[in-house]
N, C-alpha and C positions, 0 to 999 in steps of 0.2 A: 493538835493529833499529828500532824505533820512532823512538828517538828519532835516530837518524841520517837516516830518512826525513822525518824533521818538519824537522830542520836542514838539510838539502839543500833541501826545500819552501822554507824561510824564505829559506835562502841566494839562490836562483833567484830569489825574489818581491821582494826587495829593490831590484834596479834599476829596477824597475816601480813601486814604490812612493815611490821618490825621484823618478821623472820625473814622476808624477804631481804631486807637492808641488811641484817645480820650476816647473811649467806653469802652476800653479795664480794665481801671485803674475803679474800684467801688468807686462812691462818697458816702459820708455819706446820703444826701438828697434822692437821688432817689434809692439807694440801701440798705443801712445798715439800716436806720431810719424805714423802713417797717419791717425789720426782728425784729428790737428791738422792737418795737410796739406789735407784733403779740406774741413773744416769750419772751421777756424779762421785757415789763414794769411792768406788774403785780407786781412785787418785784422790779425793779429797779426803783422808783420814789420817791421822794420826801416824807418822814416821813411813809416810809415803812420798810418791813425787810433788805432790801439791805443797802450795806454802802454809793451806790451812786446812784445817777440818771442816766438812760441814755435816757433822753427823748430829748434831744437838741446837737446838734453838740459840744457846747460848755460844757457840761456836761460830755459828752462820750471822746472827743479829748482827755483831760488829761491822760486817762485810757486806752487809744490804745493798747499800748504795754500789759498791763496785761490784758486786754478784748481776744488780740490775743492769750497767752498763755494758758487761761483758758479754749477760746472757742475750740483750736486747740487739747488739751488734752482732750476733751470731758470733762472738771468739770462743764462747764456751757454750757448751765443751767443746772441745777440739772436733772438728769434720768436716774435714775439707773437700767432700763430692759433691759435686754440684746436681742437687735432689731433681732439676728439671731435664737430665741428660744420662740417658743411658739406664742401665738397672739401678732399681729403686729401692729393693729388698736386700740387707745385708746382714748378715748375724752379725751379732753384738754391735748393731747401729747403735750410738751413745748421743746421737743426734735429737735436739727437742724438737717435738709437734708444735705447732702454733697456739695450741691451746695450753701444752706443757709452759711454753716461754710467756704467755700471757697471765697465767698463771704466777709466775715466778715474779714477772715485773711488778705486777700490781701488788702482791706481797711486800714486795721492798720499796713501793712507791708509798705504801701506805702506812709505812710507821712500824 
């Protein structure tokens, strides 16, 4: 009887485990695209100042490794104000929060 109860518990817990694992990896559409739209696309769009567009997955995917490296080093988006000194909130601030940075890095690192 114990084996059956344990087996049923595992069987019913499996969907929750699988769901937790699939949501842990960021996706472009759900997680990264909203960040790009808010913080990057003002420059990273066709015929703009940036060298490539980040508006679609097809645009961004070939650049994932470079995006990861530039975001992790905080070279992108360009925001050269020290967040630990002085005024903390600016209109039009394009800097990434740590959560946004972690999301982009995780997406780019997971292929």
